[in-house]
C-alpha positions as CSV (number, residue, x, y, z in Angstrom):
1,M,0.0,0.0,0.0
2,R,1.4,3.5,-0.9
3,T,2.0,5.7,2.0
4,F,1.1,9.4,2.1
5,L,2.1,12.4,4.1
6,S,-0.2,13.6,6.8
7,L,-1.4,17.2,6.7
8,A,1.2,18.3,9.2
9,A,4.0,16.4,7.4
10,L,2.9,18.1,4.2
11,A,3.0,21.5,5.8
12,G,6.5,20.8,7.2
13,F,7.7,19.4,3.8
14,L,6.6,22.5,2.0
15,L,8.2,24.8,4.6
16,T,11.5,22.9,4.6
17,S,11.5,22.8,0.8
18,G,11.5,26.6,0.7
19,A,8.3,26.7,-1.2
20,W,6.4,29.0,1.2
21,T,9.0,30.8,3.3
22,G,9.2,33.9,1.2
23,E,13.0,33.8,1.6
24,A,15.2,36.0,-0.6
25,V,16.9,33.0,-2.2
26,P,14.8,31.9,-5.2
27,W,13.3,28.5,-4.8
28,Q,14.8,25.6,-6.9
29,P,15.1,21.9,-6.6
30,A,18.6,20.5,-6.2
31,P,20.3,20.4,-9.6
32,Q,20.3,17.0,-11.1
33,S,20.5,17.0,-14.8
34,D,20.6,19.1,-18.1
35,L,16.8,18.8,-18.2
36,D,16.5,20.6,-14.8
37,A,18.7,23.4,-16.2
38,Q,16.6,23.6,-19.3
39,V,13.3,23.8,-17.5
40,R,14.6,26.4,-15.1
41,R,15.8,28.5,-18.1
42,F,12.4,28.2,-19.7
43,L,10.5,29.1,-16.6
44,D,12.8,32.0,-15.9
45,S,12.2,33.3,-19.5
46,R,8.5,33.2,-19.1
47,R,8.3,34.6,-15.5
48,G,5.4,37.1,-15.2
49,Y,4.0,36.1,-18.5
50,W,1.7,33.2,-17.5
51,H,-1.8,34.5,-18.0
52,D,-4.8,32.8,-19.6
53,M,-6.0,30.9,-16.6
54,N,-2.5,29.5,-15.6
55,V,-1.5,28.7,-12.1
56,S,1.0,30.8,-10.0
57,D,4.6,29.8,-9.4
58,A,3.6,29.1,-5.8
59,D,1.0,26.6,-6.8
60,G,3.3,25.0,-9.3
61,R,6.0,24.5,-6.7
62,A,3.5,23.0,-4.3
63,M,2.5,20.4,-6.8
64,F,6.1,19.7,-7.7
65,D,6.9,19.0,-4.0
66,I,3.9,16.8,-3.5
67,I,4.7,14.7,-6.6
68,V,8.4,14.4,-5.9
69,G,7.8,13.7,-2.2
70,H,5.5,10.8,-2.9
71,K,7.3,9.6,-6.0
72,Y,4.1,9.7,-7.9
73,K,4.3,8.3,-11.6
74,S,0.9,8.5,-13.2
75,A,-0.8,12.0,-13.4
76,L,-3.8,13.5,-15.0
77,E,-4.4,17.2,-15.5
78,I,-7.9,18.5,-16.3
79,G,-7.5,21.9,-17.9
80,T,-4.1,22.5,-19.6
81,S,-4.4,26.2,-20.4
82,T,-1.1,27.2,-22.0
83,G,1.0,24.7,-20.0
84,H,2.4,26.3,-16.8
85,S,1.0,23.9,-14.4
86,G,1.7,20.9,-16.7
87,I,5.4,21.9,-16.8
88,W,5.6,21.8,-13.1
89,I,3.8,18.5,-12.9
90,A,5.8,16.8,-15.7
91,W,9.1,18.2,-14.4
92,A,8.4,16.4,-11.1
93,L,7.3,13.3,-13.0
94,S,10.6,13.3,-14.9
95,K,12.3,12.4,-11.7
96,S,10.2,9.3,-11.1
97,G,10.0,8.3,-14.7
98,G,6.3,9.1,-14.7
99,R,4.0,10.6,-17.4
100,L,1.2,13.2,-17.4
101,I,-2.0,13.2,-19.4
102,T,-3.4,16.7,-19.8
103,I,-6.6,17.8,-21.5
104,D,-7.9,21.1,-22.8
105,I,-10.8,21.9,-25.1
106,D,-9.5,25.1,-26.6
107,R,-7.3,24.5,-29.6
108,Y,-5.3,27.7,-29.2
109,R,-4.4,27.0,-25.6
110,H,-3.7,23.3,-26.5
111,E,-1.2,24.3,-29.3
112,Q,0.5,26.9,-27.2
113,A,0.9,24.4,-24.4
114,V,2.4,21.8,-26.7
115,A,4.9,24.3,-27.9
116,N,5.8,25.3,-24.3
117,F,6.2,21.7,-23.4
118,K,8.7,21.2,-26.2
119,A,10.6,24.3,-25.4
120,A,10.9,23.2,-21.7
121,G,12.2,19.8,-22.8
122,L,9.4,18.0,-21.1
123,A,7.3,16.8,-24.2
124,P,8.5,13.1,-23.7
125,Y,6.7,13.0,-20.3
126,I,3.4,14.5,-21.5
127,D,0.4,13.2,-23.4
128,A,-1.4,16.5,-24.4
129,R,-5.0,15.8,-25.6
130,L,-7.3,18.3,-27.3
131,G,-10.9,17.6,-26.5
132,D,-13.8,17.8,-24.1
133,A,-12.8,16.7,-20.6
134,H,-16.5,16.0,-19.8
135,E,-16.2,13.1,-22.2
136,I,-12.5,12.2,-22.0
137,V,-12.1,12.0,-18.2
138,P,-14.8,9.4,-17.4
139,A,-13.4,7.2,-20.2
140,L,-9.8,7.2,-19.0
141,P,-8.9,3.8,-17.5
142,G,-6.5,5.0,-14.8
143,P,-5.1,4.3,-12.3
144,F,-3.7,7.7,-11.4
145,D,-1.7,8.6,-8.3
146,F,-1.9,12.5,-8.9
147,V,-4.7,14.4,-10.4
148,F,-4.9,18.1,-10.9
149,S,-8.3,19.6,-11.7
150,D,-8.4,23.2,-13.1
151,A,-11.1,23.4,-15.7
152,D,-14.7,24.5,-15.5
153,K,-15.5,25.1,-11.9
154,E,-19.2,24.1,-12.1
155,W,-18.0,20.6,-13.2
156,Y,-15.6,20.1,-10.4
157,I,-17.8,17.7,-8.5
158,N,-18.4,15.7,-11.6
159,Y,-14.7,15.5,-12.4
160,A,-14.0,14.3,-8.8
161,K,-16.6,11.6,-9.0
162,A,-15.1,10.5,-12.3
163,V,-11.5,10.3,-11.1
164,L,-11.7,9.4,-7.4
165,P,-12.3,5.6,-8.0
166,K,-9.3,5.7,-10.4
167,I,-6.9,7.3,-7.9
168,S,-4.6,4.8,-6.2
169,V,-4.6,4.5,-2.4
170,G,-2.3,7.2,-1.1
171,G,-2.8,9.2,-4.3
172,C,-3.7,12.8,-4.4
173,L,-6.4,15.1,-5.9
174,V,-5.5,18.7,-6.1
175,T,-8.1,21.2,-7.3
176,H,-7.4,24.9,-8.1
177,N,-9.2,28.0,-7.0
178,V,-10.7,26.4,-3.9
179,S,-10.7,28.3,-0.6
180,E,-12.3,28.3,2.8
181,G,-15.6,30.2,3.0
182,G,-15.9,30.0,-0.8
183,W,-19.4,30.8,-2.1
184,G,-21.5,29.1,-4.7
185,R,-19.9,26.2,-6.6
186,N,-16.6,26.7,-4.7
187,G,-18.2,26.1,-1.3
188,E,-20.3,23.3,-2.6
189,Y,-17.3,21.5,-4.0
190,L,-15.2,21.8,-0.8
191,R,-18.2,20.5,1.2
192,Y,-18.4,17.6,-1.2
193,L,-14.7,16.8,-0.7
194,R,-15.0,16.8,3.0
195,S,-18.1,14.5,2.9
196,V,-16.1,11.7,1.1
197,P,-15.1,9.4,4.0
198,D,-11.8,8.1,2.5
199,L,-10.5,11.5,1.6
200,E,-8.2,13.7,3.9
201,T,-8.6,17.3,2.5
202,T,-6.7,20.4,3.4
203,L,-6.3,23.8,1.8
204,V,-3.1,25.5,0.5
205,G,-3.7,29.2,0.7
206,R,-1.0,30.6,-1.5
207,G,-1.3,31.3,-5.2
208,G,-4.9,30.8,-6.5
209,G,-5.8,28.6,-3.5
210,M,-6.0,24.8,-3.8
211,S,-7.6,21.9,-2.1
212,V,-5.3,19.0,-1.5
213,S,-7.1,15.6,-0.9
214,Y,-5.3,12.3,-0.2
215,K,-7.1,9.0,-0.7
216,K,-6.8,7.1,2.6
217,E,-8.5,3.8,1.9
218,A,-9.2,1.4,-1.0
219,V,-12.6,1.9,-2.7
220,T,-14.8,-1.1,-2.9
221,G,-18.0,-0.8,-4.9
222,V,-19.3,2.7,-5.1
223,P,-19.4,4.3,-1.7
224,E,-21.4,7.4,-0.8
225,G,-19.7,10.5,-2.2
226,Y,-18.6,8.8,-5.5
227,R,-22.1,8.5,-6.9
């Protein structure tokens, strides 16, 4: 059975990694390869230019640390945008020999993301798909040990219901733009996550705000919360 970090351990891990300290020294993982240098150069060259529904650097770093810390290998991203989050996820997966499936419905964003993945040197770790995630996600076989959801917010619960049975025990579902006290669909989604008995959910308050949910137990049948 795959182990996972407790919420306290996750907080400690992020602090010791330098991800949230606000320290003067820029955050970087330890240098390991030419690929690391290429990814850093690309991200540095685009700093401040990630718009069009992309995540912040802080959110990207948090996901990188989660994936590397757990040695996750099979990842799904729902909502590619132009590739900033996918670069952080795939960079982490490059260290475990993993691979990312990422989906976006918009052709322009998809093509920009594919170009960015190539420029960052991470294309071999990414399967970028153009299409409707409403149809693609339920049809994916899995299993996944890391899922990042950042597409149409009103569909968040549906995406979660589609992927949670396919997430390995100890795996993680991260969802963007989720915060405590959120109204409307945001609040409804957070209440849903907290109602699923085999999820342990916390919030990361930096960047765009993210929920981080770890799967604690094996799913048998279709328990309440997955219907």
